[in-house]
N, C-alpha and C positions, 0 to 999 in steps of 0.2 A: 930786876924793875922791865927797863926798858924792852928788856922783844914785849914780852905782855902787851905795851902800849901800842906798842910799832901795830902787831896782831889786828889788836886789839882796833885801833886808826883803821885801815885795810881793809877791813868787817866790813864798816862804816860805809867806808866813799863805795865800795861794791857795790850793800846793798843801793846806796845812792843813785846809781850808773844803773840799775837792771830797772830800776821803779822809771827813771828817764825814758828807757830803750824805746825806738819806736816798735811801733805793730808787724809781726811778720807775714808776708799775705807772700800766701804760693801762685807759684807762675799758672795759669791752665787753671783755678777755682772760675766756678760759675759765682758769681754778684749774690749776696743775699738776697734768695725773695721776698718780691713785696707784695705785701696781702691783693688779691683781688676787692675790689668791691661785690659786691652777689647783681646779679640783672634786672632790670625795675619789672617784678609782675606785668605781663601781658594780660591788657579784658579778654576774658572767652567773650563774646558775640552765641547771643543763645540760636538759636537754632529759628527759622521760618517756621511761621505758626500753618501759614498754606503748603507746607513742605511732606510731601508723602515718599516715606517707602517702596523702596519699587516689590511688587511680586513675585514671588518666587511663585513661574509656574512646574505644579506636581504633575509628572509624566511617570504612571505603570506600563510596565511593559510589562507582556508575556511571551511563550513561542505559543505557536497555534495547536489550539490542539484538533487530535484525530475525531475526522469526521464521526457518527453515530452508527453502528455498524460495523468497521473497518479499525478499529482498534492499530490492532498492529498495520496502522499502514506507512510507515516510514519500512516496518520489512518487509513488508509487498511489494511494494514500490522498488525494492531492490534487489527484491523477483522479482521483479517485471519486467527491467531490464535488461538483467540477465540474459532472462529468456530471450525477450528480443534483440539483443546480442547475438546472440545464436543460433534464431531463424532467423535470420541476415546471413549469416554466415553461411550455416550447413540446408537451416531447412526448408530456409522459401528457395532455394537454388532445385532443392527437388522438387519441390513440390513443382517450381513452372517447369522443368522438366516431366516429371507424372503429367502436368493439366496436358501437354504440346506429346505429348512421346504414345500418351491411349488418345484411342478418342472417345468421344462425351460416350456411347453407349455402355464404354465399359468399367469406365470408373463410377457410373452412375449404376453398371448389376453388380458392382463391390458394394457400394455404398449398403445398397439391399438386403443383398447381400447377411449383412453384415446386422442390420436393423430387422430384421426376417426376424434372426436368430434372440434377441432379447424382446421377442413379442408375448415369449410363456411367461416373461420378465411382469412385463406391460397385464396382462395375463393374470397373476396372481394379487399384483395391486388393486386394482381392479376390484378385484374379492374380497380383499380387506381393506375399500370405500365404502360395503357393499353395492356393489354398483353392475351384478349380475347382466342386466342391458347392453355395459360395453366393455363388460367382460367375453360373452355369448358373442360382438361384433370378432373381438379379438381375433377368440381362437377363429372364427371364420376365417378370420386375413391367411390368420401364421396358412391355416390347412389347405383352399387356395394357390399363393406363393410360394409354399411349401411345394406344391402340387405343377401347379397349372405355371407357376410361375418359373421353374425348372429352378431347386432349392432356390429360394427366391431371392435370384437373378436378374429376374422382372416382378416389375409390380402388379404384377395383375388386382388383384384384389378392390385398387382403389379406382377400377374403369369402371364404365361399363358391362353391363348386368350386379356387379356390387358394391359399390359404391363404402367401401367402407376403408375414409384412408389412418394412417399408420398414427397414432398420437404415442408422444413422449411420459413413463409415468415411471414411476418404480415404487420403492422403498422412502427413498430422499419427498417425492410428494404425497408418498400418503400418510407420512412423516405430517410435510405439508398441512396435510389436506382435517387433520383432528389436530390443527392446534399450534402444531412446536415451532417453535419460534428459528428464521434462520443459524441464526448465530452469525458471534465474528467472522467475514468476511476476509478466505486468505487466498493469494496465488502463489500454487506451488509446480515447485516446474514437473516436469512430465504431464502430471494433474494440470494446473494451465488455473483460470478462476472456477471457484468454488468457495461453500461454506460448510460449517463441523458439521450442519443437517446432511450438508448434500454430499459430503465426503464417507460420513458414516453410511450413508444409504444406497449411497454407488458402489462401495467396498464392498458391501451384500449383497447389492446382485450380480455383482461381477464374480462371488463365487458359488453362485443358486447351482448355473448352467455344468461349469464341472460338478459339482461335487455329484449334481442331481444324473445328468450322463457318463458319464465319466467320460473314456476314450473317447474321442480324441481331444479332447475338450480339455486334459485336464495335462494334456504334455507338455511341456517347452517346445519340440517339434513345430505345434500347432500357436499356443500359444500368442510364442511371440513375434511370430513371423505376420497372424492376423490382429494384433494391436498392431507393428510399424504399421501397415497397409489402411490399416483402418485410420488411424489418427493422420495418416500423410494425406488418404482424402477426404476426413474432413478440414482439416490445413487446408487443402486444395480449392477448397467449394466453397470455402470462407477467404478465399488470398485478396476479393476485392476490397470484405470488409476489412481487414486485417491494415488495407494498404490508407484504406482512408482513416482511423483509426489512429494510427502515426502524421497524419497532419493536423492534427488531434494538438491546443495548447498542453491540456495536457491528459494522452492518450490514455496515460494510470489510472484515469481517475473515469475518462468518459468509456475505456475498457468494464471497469468495478460499476456502473451507471447503468451500458445493456447490460448483460451478467443478472444484474440483480432485479429489471427488468424482464427480461425473461421471466426466468423461472419466479417473480408471483405472477404475471401473467400466464402461468400455466396452470397454478394450484388455483386460480381464481376460476382459470377454466371445470378446474371440478366443480366450483359452486358454482356454475351455469353462469358467470359473468364474462363477458369478453371486455376489452382496452380500451378504452376510450380513445387513448390515440394510440396509431401505428405503433409495431411491434417491430426493432432492426435485430432478427434473432445474431447471434454470434457462434452457435453453434445450433449443428442439429433441423428440423423442418419450423418455419411462421409459423406461430401465432394468429387465428383469424380477430383481424382487426375489420373496422367500415369502411369498407374499396378492397379488401381485400380476405376475397376466400380460401384461404385457409384453412386449416384443421377445426374446425366448430368446438364449441363451448360441451367438458364432457356430461353436464347435470341430470338425472336424469328425470 
C-alpha cells in the first residue's frame, strides 16, 4: 500500500510545479501585435464653384487629297522626278550638244520636216470637225511645203504670199472639240505630260501614217532615228522653258498646269476663243494671245 501512496503524492507535486512554472519565452520572437487605431476621416473640400475643367481641342488631321484632274499625282510626281533625273544626266547634255553642234537653220529644218509629215493628220482632224476651210488651208500648206519647201524642210507656206501657219490638231483635239474631257492627267516616261484623252488620240495619230503610206514609215530603220531626232529637237527647242520650270517651288505642278493650259487653249481655239492670258508653250508652237501674233483661232 505504501508504493501507491508515494506515487500518488509525487504526481500531485508535479502538477503543482507545472502550474507555477513561468511562461516559456522564444528568443527572437516579435512582441504581440498591438491593435492600431483607425485614422480619423479627413474632411473632403467641395470644388470651388467657379472652377472650370480645361477644354480639350479636337484636331482632325488627314492627308492632302490629289488635285482635281490629277488623281495619280503621287505616282506622276515620282515618274516626273525619275524622268528629270535621266534628263539631267543624259538627255540635257545631248540636247545642248545638239543645239551647239547643229546650226539653227538645220535644227529648224528638221523640226519643219517632222511637222510637215503631220499635216495630213491635221487635215483629217479638221474634216472630222466639219471645218472644210481650215482643212483646205492645211492641204495647201502641205502641198506648198512638200514642193517649194523641199519636203517640208523650209516652212514656205507661212510666208508671203501664202500666210498658212501651222496649227496643232489631231484626234485628241477632235475629241475635245466635241466635248470629251481630258480625263486623268499622267506623266509617263518617254511620252511625258499627257492625259487619257491625249494619249489615246496621239497613239491613233501616230499609227495613221505608217498604215496609210507604209514603207519607209513603218520600218524600224526610219521610225527609231526619226523619233529620236524629233524628240531631241523638241527637247532642245524648249530647254530654256524646262530650266525655268526646274526653278519653281513645285516643278511638277508647274509643268502640269502649263501643259493643261496649252491643251485647253488649243481646243478653245477650235471654237474661236482666244485665251485671255498669255500661254507659255511647253511643246510645239505657241497659241495666239493678246499681244502675241502666233497661230490664230481656228473657228470658221
